[in-house]
C-alpha positions in Angstrom: -147.8 -26.9 36.2 -147.0 -24.0 33.8 -144.0 -22.0 34.9 -145.1 -18.3 34.7 -141.4 -17.2 34.9 -142.2 -14.8 37.8 -139.5 -16.0 40.2 -137.2 -13.1 41.0 -139.5 -10.4 39.7 -140.4 -7.4 41.8 -143.9 -5.9 42.1 -145.8 -3.0 43.7 -149.3 -3.7 44.7 -151.5 -0.8 46.0 -154.4 -1.4 48.3 -152.7 -4.6 49.4 -153.7 -4.8 53.0 -157.1 -6.5 52.5 -159.6 -7.9 50.0 -158.6 -8.3 46.4 -155.4 -6.4 46.8 -154.2 -8.7 49.5 -155.1 -11.7 47.4 -153.1 -10.3 44.5 -150.0 -9.6 46.6 -150.2 -13.1 48.1 -150.6 -14.7 44.7 -147.6 -12.9 43.3 -145.5 -13.7 46.4 -146.3 -17.4 46.1 -145.0 -17.3 42.5 -141.7 -16.0 43.8 -142.3 -12.3 43.3 -140.9 -9.8 45.8 -143.7 -7.4 46.6 -143.8 -3.9 47.9 -147.3 -3.8 49.4 -148.8 -0.3 49.8 -151.9 0.6 51.7 -153.1 2.9 54.5 -153.5 0.2 57.2 -150.1 -0.3 58.8 -151.3 -3.1 61.1 -152.7 -5.2 58.2 -149.5 -4.6 56.2 -147.4 -5.7 59.2 -149.4 -9.0 59.4 -148.9 -9.6 55.7 -145.2 -8.9 56.0 -144.9 -11.3 58.9 -146.6 -14.0 56.9 -144.1 -13.6 54.0 -140.9 -12.4 55.6 -138.4 -11.2 53.1 -140.9 -11.6 50.3 -143.4 -8.9 51.1 -142.5 -5.5 52.4 -145.3 -3.3 53.7 -145.3 0.4 53.0 -148.0 2.6 54.6 -149.2 5.0 51.9 -152.2 7.2 51.4 -153.1 7.3 47.7 -154.3 10.9 48.0 -150.7 11.9 48.6 -149.4 11.8 45.0 -145.8 12.6 46.0 -145.8 9.5 48.3 -147.4 7.4 45.5 -144.8 8.5 43.0 -142.0 7.6 45.4 -143.1 3.9 45.6 -141.2 3.0 42.4 -137.9 4.2 43.7 -138.6 2.5 47.1 -139.3 -0.8 45.4 -136.0 -0.6 43.5 -134.2 0.4 46.7 -135.7 -2.5 48.6 -135.5 -5.3 45.9 -133.1 -4.0 43.2 -135.5 -3.7 40.3 -139.1 -3.1 39.3 -141.1 -5.3 36.9 -144.8 -5.2 37.8 -147.2 -2.5 39.1 -150.7 -3.5 40.2 -152.8 -0.3 40.6 -155.5 -1.8 42.9 -156.2 0.9 45.5 -159.5 2.7 45.0 -162.5 4.3 46.8 -166.2 4.2 46.0 -168.2 6.6 48.1 -171.9 6.1 47.3 -174.4 8.9 47.0 -176.8 10.6 44.7 -174.9 12.7 42.2 -176.7 16.0 43.0 -176.1 15.5 46.7 -172.4 14.7 46.7 -170.0 17.5 47.4 -167.6 18.5 44.6 -164.7 17.5 46.9 -165.9 13.9 46.8 -165.6 13.9 43.0 -162.1 15.3 43.2 -161.0 12.8 45.9 -162.3 9.8 43.9 -160.5 10.9 40.7 -157.3 11.6 42.7 -157.3 8.1 44.2 -158.7 6.1 41.3 -157.1 7.9 38.3 -154.3 10.3 39.3 -152.6 7.9 41.7 -152.4 5.0 39.2 -151.2 7.4 36.5 -148.6 8.9 38.9 -147.3 5.4 39.9 -147.3 4.2 36.2 -145.2 7.2 35.2 -142.7 6.6 38.0 -142.5 2.9 37.2 -142.1 3.6 33.5 -138.9 5.4 34.2 -137.5 2.1 35.5 -139.3 -0.2 33.1 -138.7 1.5 29.8 -134.8 1.6 30.1 -134.9 -2.2 30.8 -137.4 -2.7 28.0 -139.7 -4.8 30.1 -142.5 -4.2 32.6 -146.2 -4.8 33.4 -148.7 -2.3 34.5 -152.0 -3.9 35.7 -154.8 -1.5 36.5 -157.7 -2.8 38.5 -160.8 -1.1 37.1 -164.4 -2.3 37.6 -167.4 -3.4 35.6 -168.9 -0.2 36.8 -166.4 1.6 34.5 -167.8 -0.3 31.6 -171.6 -0.1 32.2 -172.0 2.7 34.8 -173.8 2.4 38.1 -176.4 4.7 39.7 -175.4 6.1 43.1 -171.8 5.5 42.1 -171.4 8.1 39.4 -168.0 9.4 40.5 -166.7 5.9 41.0 -168.0 4.6 37.6 -166.6 7.7 35.8 -163.2 7.3 37.4 -163.0 3.6 36.5 -164.1 4.4 32.9 -161.2 6.9 32.8 -158.8 4.3 34.2 -159.8 1.9 31.4 -159.1 4.6 28.7 -155.8 5.4 30.4 -155.0 1.8 30.2 -155.7 1.6 26.5 -153.9 4.8 25.6 -150.8 4.0 27.6 -150.7 0.5 26.2 -150.6 2.0 22.7 -147.8 4.4 23.7 -145.6 1.9 25.5 -146.1 -1.2 23.4 -143.0 -0.6 21.3 -141.0 0.0 24.5 -141.5 -3.5 25.9 -144.0 -2.5 28.6 -147.5 -4.0 28.6 -150.4 -2.2 30.2 -153.7 -4.0 30.9 -156.7 -3.8 33.1 -158.9 -6.2 35.0 -162.5 -5.3 35.6 -163.9 -7.2 38.5 -167.6 -7.5 39.2 -169.1 -8.4 42.6 -166.7 -10.1 45.0 -167.1 -11.3 48.6 -165.0 -8.5 50.2 -165.5 -6.0 52.9 -166.8 -3.6 50.2 -169.8 -5.8 49.9 -170.4 -6.2 53.6 -173.9 -4.6 53.6 -175.0 -6.9 50.8 -173.5 -10.1 52.3 -175.1 -9.4 55.7 -178.6 -9.1 54.3 -180.1 -12.4 52.8 -182.8 -10.3 51.0 -180.3 -7.9 49.4 -177.9 -10.7 48.6 -180.6 -12.7 46.9 -181.5 -9.7 44.7 -177.9 -9.0 43.9 -177.2 -12.6 42.9 -180.2 -12.6 40.5 -178.2 -10.1 38.4 -175.2 -12.5 38.1 -175.7 -15.4 35.7 -173.2 -17.5 37.8 -175.6 -16.9 40.8 -172.7 -16.2 43.2 -170.1 -13.6 43.9 -166.4 -14.1 43.2 -164.0 -15.0 45.9 -160.5 -13.4 46.5 -158.5 -16.4 45.3 -160.1 -16.2 41.8 -158.4 -13.0 40.9 -154.8 -13.9 41.8 -154.2 -16.2 38.8 -155.4 -13.5 36.4 -153.0 -11.0 37.9 -150.1 -13.5 37.8 -150.8 -14.2 34.1 -150.8 -10.5 33.2 -147.6 -10.0 35.3 -145.9 -12.9 33.5 -143.7 -12.9 30.4 -146.3 -15.4 29.1 -148.6 -12.4 28.4 -146.1 -10.3 26.5 -148.3 -10.0 23.4 -151.3 -8.9 25.6 -151.6 -5.2 26.0 -154.4 -2.7 26.1 -156.7 -5.5 27.1 -159.6 -5.4 29.7 -160.2 -8.8 31.3 -163.6 -9.0 32.9 -164.2 -11.3 35.9 -167.8 -11.0 36.9 -169.7 -14.3 36.6 -171.2 -13.2 33.3 -173.0 -10.1 34.7 -171.8 -7.6 32.1 -172.3 -10.0 29.2 -176.1 -10.1 29.4 -178.9 -7.7 28.5 
């Protein structure tokens, strides 16, 4: 087995209480990383913390509160002594026709999906740049690459997150900090509940995916661990797509 050299590292994972965020936090913890797991659900965080005592520390945090988001970096250092990795996973995707959605929805989506990751990256950079090492991993979406109807605000915000990733990667490459993004497609999470509960809708959805299935939580963890590892030190500004081939076809 390849040693990813993650033992003793410290990470922050947002949106860590369930779904892909939880899978990422668990994958890092099982590689020896101490994780500050941030999310809104205190109960889910407490369960995760109990499962990995001393390894995962839960921190209830609303991503709309940018002051609280910015404080996470100092909290991770206070709890574990350093900060090496940030996984900006938390996001919201309210569906609705563009003309019908309130302007407040647009602003909320951009606050959670763009401003919060940027705020946390800035706070983390103040620790990472002096030590000349660090990993920022932004969880975007294939919707940010191709765009999706009824999810205009979400698609726009994830597209912005991808450009933020590339620009910050270029700015921080010489400082020893790598910034990359992962763009997941359809995964079997609670966000896909309506699709998974309808055989007809699910069949239609799977026809669009060359692999003819959705991803499962455990498939994203190894990708996150690689990008968090020193093994990926020459990888920066990259967007790794994990979608069963959906975005690669006409």
